N, C-alpha and C positions, 0 to 999 in steps of 0.2 A: 279423652279424645287426643289423639296425637296432633301436636301443632303443625300447621302447614308451613313448609319451608319456602322462602322466597326463591325466585328463579335465579340461578347462579350460572355465570359464564366464566370460562377460563381460557386464556389465550397465551400462546408462546410461539416464538419464532423458530426455534430449533430444538425439537424434542424427539428422542428416540421412542420406540414402542414402550420400553421400560419406564421412561420418564412420564409418558402419557398415562400409563397405568398407575404410577405413583400419584400423579395429580388427582386422578379420579378417586383413588383410595384415601388420600389425605383430606380432600375436601368433603368426602362422603357423598359423592354423586351416585344416583341410582339409575343405571342403564341410560347414561346421557347420550345425546346426539353428538357424534364425533365427526368433524369435517377436517380433512387434511388436504390442503390445496396443492401440495407438491413442493419439493425443495429445490428443484432445478432452476438456476438463473443463467440462461444461455448467454447473456451478454458479458458474463464474468469470465475472464481468462485466469486460469490457475497455473502457478509455477512454483517449483521448489528449487532453490539454489543452495549449494553448500560451499560458499566462498571461503578462501583462506583468510581474507580480511573483509569483514562485514561492512565496515563503513565505506570502503572503496567501492563495494558493489552497490551500496545505497547511493553514493555520490554519482556513480556512473548512470544509474537509472534516472536520477533527478536531473542530471545534465541533459539527458535525451528527452526529458519531459518537463522542461522548465516552465512551460505555460500552464501546466496542470495543477489542480488542487488535490491534496490527498492527506492520508493519515499514516504515520509511522508508529506502530505499537512496540513498546519495549516492556520487558518483564519487570524491571526494577526502576525505582526513582533515580538511582545513580545513572543508569543507562539513558534515561530520558534527559537528564541534565547534560550529560556528556554529548549525546548526539545533537541536541538542540543547540548547545554552545558551538559545536563545530560547524553546523549549518549556518548559523548567524555569522560566524567568523568568515565564512565564504560568501556572505551577502545573500543567502537564501532568506526569504521572508518566512521564518519559522517561529512558532511559539510552542509552549509546553503546557502540560496538564497532568497533575497527579495529586494524590490525597495529601501530600506534605505541604502543598501551597495553601495560602490563605484563601478563604472563600472569595474575597474581593478580587484577588489575582486570577483565580480560576474563571470567574465570571468575565473579566476583561479579556483574558486570553481566548476563551470560548467565543466571545462576540467577535474578536478580531478574525478568527477563523471563519465563522459563519458569514461575516460581511466581506470576506475576501481581502481584508487588509493584510492578513497573513495567509500564504498559500499552503503552508505545511503545518500540521499539528503533530507534535511528538508527544506521545502520551502512554500512560499505563492503561490497564483495562478499566480504570476509574472513569475514563472518558468514553462517551458514546451513547449512553442510554438517553433516549428522548431527543437525540440530535437529528433534525430533519434538514439535511443539506444535500440537495439532489445532485450537485455537480462534483461529487467526490470521484475523481478519475482513477485513483489507486489507493489500495491499502497494503502497506508493506509491514510484515511482521519481522522486526529486527531480531526477535527471539521467538522460539516455538511456544505456543500456549500449552496449558495443561490438558486440554481436551479438544476434540473435534467440535463439540458443541460451542465452546468458547471461540475457536478459530472461525467457524462458519458464521457465527453471529457477528463477529468483528469484521471479517472480510466482506460480509454482506452489506456493510455500510457504503461500499463502492457501487457505482453504477445504478443508483436508484432512479435515475431518469431514463433508464433503458438503453443508454449509450454504452458501447463497449468500455470496460474498465478492467484494470489489472489487480489481481490478488496474489501477492508474492511473499513467499516464506523464505527467509534467510536462516538456514539451519546449520547447527553443528552439535557435536556430542555434549558440549557444556550445557546446552539448553536442557537436556535430560536431567543432568545433575542439579541444575538450578531448580527445576520444577519438583524434583524429588525432595530437595531441601524444604521447599514450601509445603509439600504434602506432609512430611515428617515433623516439621517444626510445630511447637505449641500454638494452637489456635482455638477458635470457638468450639471445635469438636472435643477438646480436652475437658470441657465442662460436662460432657455427657458421660454416661456409664461406660466403663472401659470397653465392654463388648461392642457397644454401638459406635464408639469412637474408632475402634479398630476396623469395623465394617465400612465406615465412611472412607477411611484411609485405603482400605483394600479396593473399593470402587474407584477411588481417585487414581490408584496405581494402574488399574485396568484401563481407565480412560486415557492416561498418559501413554500406556503401551500402544493403544490404537492410534493415538496422535503420532507417535514415533513411526509406526508402520506407514502412515500416510506420507511422512517426510522421506521415507526410504523405499516406497514401492516403485516398481518399474512399470506398473500398469497405469491405466487412465486415472488421473487424479479426480476428475469429476465423478467417475463411476465409483471410486472408493468412497467418496463423501456420500453419494446418494445411496449406496449399498448400506452404509453405516446407519443412515436414517430410515432404512426400510423402504426406500423409493426405487422405482424401476429405472434402469440405466442401460444404455448401449455399451458395448465393449470398448468403443472408442468414441470420444466426443469431438475430436478435431480442434479443440480450443483449450488445450492445456499443454504444458511443456513436455510431458511424456508422449502425448499424441503428435505434437508438432515436430519434435526432434525425431529423426529417423532412428529406429531401433532394430536390432537383429537378434534372432534367437540363438542362444549359445547353450550347448549341452554341458552341464556342470555336474553330471552324475558322479564322476570319479572324485571330484572335490567334495561333493556332498557326502559320499561314503566315508571319506577320511574324517570329515567333521562329525558325522554321527558316531563313528567308531571312537573318536576322541572323547566325545561326551560320555559314551558307555564305559570306556576303560578308565575314565576319571571318576567313575562312580556316581555320575549325575549329581555332583556336589558343588559345582562352580558356575559362575556367571559367564556371560559372553566374553568379557575381557580376558579372563583366565584361559578360556578355550582357545582364543586367538593367540595368546602368548605361547601356549603349548605347541600349537600347530606351526608357529613361526620360529620355534626353537629359542625362546627367550631364556636368558641366563639370570633373570632377576632372583633376588633372595627369596621372594615368595614362591616362585616355581620350585626352587631347590628345597625349600623347607617342607613342601608337601611331597617331595620326591617325584614331581611330575616330569622331571627330565629323564626319568626311566620309563615313562609311558611309551608304548610301541609306536604311537602316532607323533611323538615329539619331533618337531622340525619337518614334518611331512609336507607342509605348504609354505616353507620358508621363501619360495620364489614369488609368492603373492603378497601384496601389501595388506596392511591392517584393514583398509577400506574395502578391498575386494573380498576378503574373507568375511568381513562383517555383512556385506551386501548379500552374500550367499546364505549366511546364517539367518538374516532377516527374511530372505525368500523362503527358507525352510520353515521358519516360524509362521509366517503369513499363510503358507500353504499346508500347515498342520503336520509337518514331518517332525517338528520339534515343538515343545511347549516351554513356557516360562512361568515360574511361580509368581504370585502376587506379593511376595515379601518385600521388606524394605530393600533387601539386596537380592534381586530376582535370580533364581537358579534355572539353568537350562537343563531340560530333561527330554528323553526320547518320547515320541508320541506313538500312537497305535500304528500309524502309517510308516514309521521308520523302517520296519523290517522289510517292506517291499523294495525300498531303495537299497538297503544293505545287502540283500540277496540278489539284486540285479533284476528283479521282476519288473520294476518301474524305473524309468529314466527321469531325470530332473532337468528341465529346460527353463531358462530364464532369459528375459529380454535385457539387453544392454545397449548403451549408446554406440552408434557407429560413427565415430568422429570423421572418418574419411568421407562418408556420404553427406554428413552434416555440412562439411566445408564446401562441397561441390554443389549442393542443392541451392538453386536460386530462390530468393524470396519473392513471393507473388505480390505482396503489398505490405506496407507498413501499417500494422493494426492501429497505430496511434494517429495516422493521417485520416481524419474523418472524411475529408473531401474525397480522397481516393477510395476509401472503404465504401462509401455510400454512393459513389458515382455522381457527385455534384461539383459545381464550380467553386474552386477555392476562393476566388475573389469575392463572390457574392457572400459566401459563408463568413469571410472576414469582415465585410462591410456590415452585415447584420449583427455580428458579435460586437463590433465597435459601437453601433447604435445602441445596442442593449446596455453596454457598459456606461454610455453617456447618461441614459435614463437612471441607471443604478446609482451613479455618482450624484446626480441631481437630487435623488430621493433618499440618499444615504441608506441604501438597502443592498443586500447581495445581488449579484447579477442574475442568479437563477430565480429570484423572486419575480423579476420582470418576465423572463422566459427561460425555461430550461434548455439545455443543449439539445434535448430531443425535439423541442418545439422549433428551435432554429434550424435543425437539420430537416425537419418536416416541411418548413417553409421553402427551403432550397429544393426539395424534391417535388412538392406540389405546385410551386410557383404561382400562388394565388394572384389574381389581378383585380378582384373586386372585394368589397367588404364581406359579402356573402360567402365568397370562396375562402376568405381569410378565416371565417368561422370554422371551416373544416380542418384547419391545422390542429394537430394534437396539442392539447393544453390551452387552447384559445376558447374563451367563453364570451358572453356578451360584454362583460366589463372590460376585458383586455382588448376586445375588438374595438370598443368605443374609445378606449384610452390610447391605444398604440397603433391601431390598424392602419390609419391613413399614413402615418410616418413610415412604417415598415413597408407598406405597399408602394410608397413613392420610390424607395430604393429598388424593390423587386421589379416594378414596371420600368423604371429607368434602365435597369440592367437588361431586361428582356428587349427593350427597344434598341439598346446599343448592340446587343448580340444579333438581333434579327436584321438590323440595317447595316451591320458591319462598320459602324462608325469608329473612328479613331479618336480617343479622348484628347482634346486639345491640351497644350501645355498650360499649367496653372498660371492664371493672371496675377498681376500684382495685388489686386484686391483680395483674391482667394488666399494669397500668402499672408496678407495683412490680417485677414479674418482668422487664419490658422494661428498666427502668433498671439493675437488677442485672446483666442480661446484657450491656448496653453496657459497664458497668464491668469485667466479667470479660473481655470481648473486648479492651478497651484494655490491660489488664494482660498479655494473652497476646502482644500485638504485640512482636516482637523487634527490638532495635536502635533507633537514632535513626529517627524516623518522620516522613513528610510530613503536612501538614495534610489533603491530599486523601485520603490513606489512612485517617486518623482519621475523616474525614467519611463516606467510603464504608462503613466498618465500622459506624458508628452507624446509617446509613441502612438497611443490610441487616437489622439487628436490629429496627428500628422497623417496617419493612415486614412482616417475618416475624411478629413478636409482636402487632402492633396493626393490621395491614393499613391503615396510614395512608399515603397517597401523599406521597412526599417526594423531592425531587431531591437530588443530591449537593451542589449549590451551597447549598441551604437548610441541610443538616446542617453543612457547612463554616462557614457564616456564624454558626451558633449557637456553635460552638467558638471561632471567631475573636472573636466579641463578648465571650465570657467571658474569654479571654486578654487582650484589649484593656482591658476594664473593671478587670482586676486588675493592670494596668500591666506586663504581661509582653511584649507586642508593640505595635507601632504601624504604621500604614500611611502610606507616603509616596508621592509621585508623581514619577516621573522620565521625561522624554521622553513625557509624556502617558499613562504606564502606572502603575497602582497596584502597589505592592510592599510586602510584609510584611517588617519587620526587627525583631530583638529589641531590647528596651530594656536598659539597664544591669542593672535588676532581673531581667529575663528571662534574661540571660546567666548571672547568679549562680544563678538557680533552675533552670536546665536547658534553656533554649531555646538551640539550637545554631546558631551561625553558621558555615557551611561555605564556605570560599573555594576556588575552583579557577581554574586558568589554562588556557584552551583552546589548541588548536594554533595559532590565529591570534594568540595573545598577549593576547587580551581576558580581563579578569577577570570571573568569574562567581560569584555568591553563592547559597547555598541556606539556607533557614531550616528546621531540623528540630527535633524534640521528643524529649527523652530520656525514660528510664524515670521520672524524677522528675516530669516534667510529665504523663506518661501516668497516673501514679498520682493526681496532683492532679485531672485530668479525671475519672478513675474515681470519686473521692470526691465529686465535684460534678456527677455526671451528671444528677441530678434538677433542679438549678438550671439547667444548660446547656440541657436539652431540655424544661424545664417548660412553656413556651408551646405547643410543638408537641404535647405529650401531653395538653393540655386540649382535648377534643373538643366 
C-alpha cells in the first residue's frame, strides 16, 4: 500500500511560470491547487537612472527625502562599506549589513534600522529576508541585481504599509560586468556535474539579460516587470520614470539597417561592444586585428554616441530583430525578423526622452508630499506623527509598531471624533483603540474645533515653554547608548513641534546643539576635502564626546563622533540655553 503523503504547501513572493513549474516538480506535487494573487503593487514608483556619478545621485535623493527611512542595496561588501562610510561622514544616520560582519554586529545594525535609530540601511542581498518594517519609503539599488526576480523581491520591501514609495535603480554598464563575474566565478554550482553547472550558468545569463533589458527599456517599467512574471499589465502605468517623463517616437529604421548590416557583414561573430566600435569607426588594435576596419559599415554611425547606438541595439534585441547568445561572452546575431527591416518592409520606431518637453512641463504635485498627495492637512499629519514618535520613544519600539503611516494618513482622511469611529481607521483594532484612541482623538478633535471655529492659536505661554524645555531634557536622558548629533536634533525637534507648534527643521535643531557644544569647547568643525566634519576636542574626549574609529572593507579608516550619557545629561541641564532663541516667539 502506497504511504499517504502529508499536506504540503509552498509559497514564494516572486516566481515566473517556469519557477512555479520547477517548485511543483522538485517537491513532487500531484495536480496541486495553484493560487497567484498578482504581482502589481500600485503604490510603488519605479525609476531607472544612469548617472555619471552614482554616489552624487544617491546623495541628491537622500537630501530631498531626509525624513524617510529606506534601504540602499549594493552588489559587493566593498560598496556597502564605501557608501555607508560616506553617508555617515555626511551625518546621515546610516548603518550596514553584509555577510562579512559578525553575527553580533549584524543583529545590532538590523535592530538599529528596525527601531528607527538609523534611517538608512546599506546592505548586500544578505539583508531583507524576514524583515517586517512597514515604513520603508524607498529602496535604492546602487548596483543592478542579477535578475528581475531578485530586483522585484528586494524593491518590494518598500511601501508595505500601502503608502507611496520609491524603487530606484542606479545603473551603468559596469553592473553587467560585475554580475557576469559572479555568474562565471566558482561557486556551489561547480560541485555539480559539468552539464548541470553549465545549465545553471546559462539560465543565470538569461536572467541577467532580462534584467539588463529592464534597465534599458524605453517602455513602461511596471509593464515590463509584470509581463516578465506572466501578469497582465496596461501599456502605461503612469507611475514609473518612463511613463512620467514625456517621450516621443523616433524613426530609427536607417540606423537599424546599418546596425543589422554590420552584424551580418561581421559574420555574426562579435558582441555589442565590437559592433558599436565598428559603426563608430574605432581604430583600436582589436578592430584592426580582425580587419573590421575594412567592413563596408565601418564608421557609418560615427555621428552617434556609444550610448545612443547601444540603446538602438537594445531596442532591436528586445523586439527580436536581433538575438544574443547565452555564452560567457554573448554574441549578437540576426533574428528571423531582421530581413523585414533590412529590406525596408518594416520600419523601426522607438521612444526617446524629449528633454524640451520635460523642462517645460509643470509638476502637478510632489509625490513625496503625503499631505498634498492625499489631500489632507499638513499640520494635523505632523502632530499625529509627533505623538506617534513620543509613544514609540517611551516604549522603545519603532514608530510603525504604534501606527503605520497608512493608519496616520487614514486618521487624517476619516477624522474620527469618537472611539467607535476610531475603530474604523485602517490598522486600528480593539487593543490600539483602548491604548491610544483617546490621546489621538484629543488632537484630532482639538484640530477640528480650531478649524471650524476659525480660532487663532495663542502665543505659547511661559509655562508651555517651560514644559517644552523639561520634555526635551527628559527625552535626552532617555536616549540609550552613545548617540549621534542627528538623533539628538531630531528628538528635540519632535518635542518643540508637538509642544509649541513651532516650525523647525532637523538642521536647525542640530545647529543649536552643535553651537552649544562648540562654545563650550567640546567639539570643533574642520574642513577636509571640501567637506565640514565635526571632531571632539581634548576637553570633549575627557567629558564624554566619543571618537569611534572603524576600518571599512576597503581598508579606509572612518571616524564617527558620538555623545555619551554624560554629554546627554549636560545637554538636558542646559536645554533652556541651547534652544532659547528658538523658543522666543
